[in-house]
Each structure stands twice: as structure tokens, then as C-alpha cells.
N, C-alpha and C positions, 0 to 999 in steps of 0.2 A: 924285370920285364925282359922277355925273350927277344931275340933278334927278329923273329917273324912279327912279333907284336909291334916293335919299333918301326920296322919296314912298313907295316900296314898303317900305322899312325902317320908316317911320313907321306904315304900315298894319299891318305885322306886329306892331309893338309894341302898337298899339291893340287888335288882335285878341287878343293874349296877355293884356292887361289885362282885356278883356271876358270871356275864357274863365276867367281865374282868379277873377274875382268871381262868375261864374255858377255855378261848381262849388266846393263846399267841398273843402279839402285832404284827400286820402285819408290815412287813418291808416297808419302804417308797418306793414310786413309783420311778422307775429309768427312766432317759431320754434314748432315743435311743442310744446315744453315750455310756452311762454307761452300758446299756444292752449289746452292742457289746463288750465292754471291759471285762465285766464279762463273757460273752460267750467265748471270746478268751482265757482268763485265764483258764477257765474250759476245753476248747478243748485242750489247751496246756498240761494240766495235764493228759489227757488220751491219746493224740496222740503223745506227746513228741517231735514233730517237728514243728517249727514255720509255715512252709508253709502248712503242713497238717492241723494245727489248724486254719489258716486263711481260708483255703478251707472249712473246716467243718462249721465254723461260717457263711461264705457267703452262702453256700448251705442251711443250716438250716434257715437262715434269709429269703432267697428268697422263700423257700418252705412254711414257715409260712405266709409270706406276700401274696403269691398267694392264699393260702387256706383260710386265715382269714382276710386279709386286713391289719393286723398289728400284732406285736408281743406283747402278753399279759404281759409277765414278765419272770423272770429267770426260774421258774419251767418249763414253756413251752419250752423256748429256750434250757435249759439244756437237757431236755428229747429228743428234736429233734436232738441236737448235738450228744447225746449218741447213739440214734438209728442209725443215719447216720454212726457213727464210727463203730458200730458193724456190720452194713450192709456191709460196705467196707471190714472189716476183714473177714467176712464170704465169700464174693465174691473172695477175693484174696487167701484165704487159705494158706497164706505164714506165716510161723513162723520165726520171726527174731531172729537169734542167733548171738551174737557178743562175740568172745573169750575175756575173761577178761584180758589176758596177752597182747593182741594186742591193747588195748585202750591206746591212747597216753596221757601222762600227760600234762596238760595245764600250768604247772609252778605255779599253785595256791597251796599255802600251808597254813596250820594253823600256829599260832605262835609257837607251840611246834614241828613243823616239820611233823605234821600229814597231809597227803594229802588226802582230801576227795572230791570226785567228786560226787556231789549229783545226777547228771543225771545218772551216772553209777549205783549208789545205787537204784535210783527209777526204773531203767530199770529191776531190779531183781523182782519187784512186778508185780503181775498180773494186768491187766487193772482195774478190779473191785476193787482191793485193793488200787491202786493208786488213782482212782476216789474218793473212800470213804475217804481216808486220806486227799486228797486235799480239798474236801468240808468241812471236819471237821477242819483241822488245818489252812488252808489258808483263806477260806471263812468264817469260824467261825460258820458253821451250826451244830446243834445238830443231834444226830442219828435219832431222830424223823423227823426233817426237811429234812434230806437227804433221809429218807425213803419216805416221801411225794413226793419229787422231782424226785426220780428215780423209784418209784414204787416197790422197793424191801422191804421185811419185815425188821423191825427195828432190830431184832436179827441178821439177815444176815449182815446188815450194821455194827453192833457192832463187829461181827466176822471179817469182812474185815479190819476194823480199827485196831483191836487187832493183827491180823496176820501181817498186814503191819508194825506195830510198832515193833513186835517181829523180823521180818526179817531185818528191818533197824538196830535195836539194835544189832542183831547178826553180821551183816556185819560191823557195826561200831566197835564192840568189837574186831573182828578179825583184822580190820584195825589198831586199837590202839596197839594190841599185836604185829603185824608185824613190827610196826615202832619203838618199844622199843629196 
């Protein structure tokens, strides 16, 4: 092998290292069934009701298939679900309030007698905070990845996650103090 060929091979290896560190590894391609399941989990995190989540996924899927012939991946599906959700919220202009005292206990309890109803706690969060927290904690996306998927600035995503965690910690703290 000539010196020029070795030098060229070294430059190719260096450029591959540089490009692999510059770009994060893409996630593996998901099948349609996996995309639907990921979309459903995401829709459930923002809609909070199973039927609403199913409707959002179905509407988003049909909209994307009609427009593009197929669903490209989770970023496209998640953005479509999110846009449909906010469109529905804007159209209905109904704010849902549920008194905390009237929420029935499901008989679920923690080992130390602490009753935690995560659905109730999550309902205290704004949809943006719930969405960001879900994508970060459950789906495992970084703030940068969430930013790319939702179109929101990274700093805003970090704020939503921080505020959601603060609200949950505060609610859990008062729940623990009340049970002692």
C-alpha cells in the first residue's frame, strides 16, 4: 500500500470519527405496529384518557397516510398527534377542573400506607409539562431530541421538565406529610 493510500485511509477514518461524534446515532426504524404503540403512549400522556388517545392516534395516522402515503417515523407522528390535540383543545375551549376532594380512592396504596394516584398528580400539570416529562422519563428522549420532535426550543423543554418535576415533588411531599 502506498503512502498516499495510507494517508487517504487515515483521513477517511478521521472523518468517520468526526461525523459519528457530531451526529447522534439515529434510532432504529420502527414497524407500523410499533409506531402506533409509541403514538398511543404519547397521545395518552397528553390526552390522559384512553379513548381520546386512541382517537388522536387514528386521526393523526389517517391524516399522514392521506397526505404522504405513509408515516415516516415518531417525530412526524408525535407532531401530528400534538397538533391535533391542541386543535381540539382550542376548539372546545373547555377547561377541565376536578375537585381534589371528590376524586375516589381506588384502594391502591403504597407499602407504608401512602396513597398515590399518579393520574391525579399528572392532571395537575399543564399539557406542555406533561408532554415534556413523558417524553423525557418514559420514552427516554433527551431535551434536544424532544426539542426536535416538538419544534419547541430546548430551553423551553428543560423548563417544562423542571417545573413538572417540581410540581410532582411538591404534591408528593404534601401527600407524604398528610399521611404521617
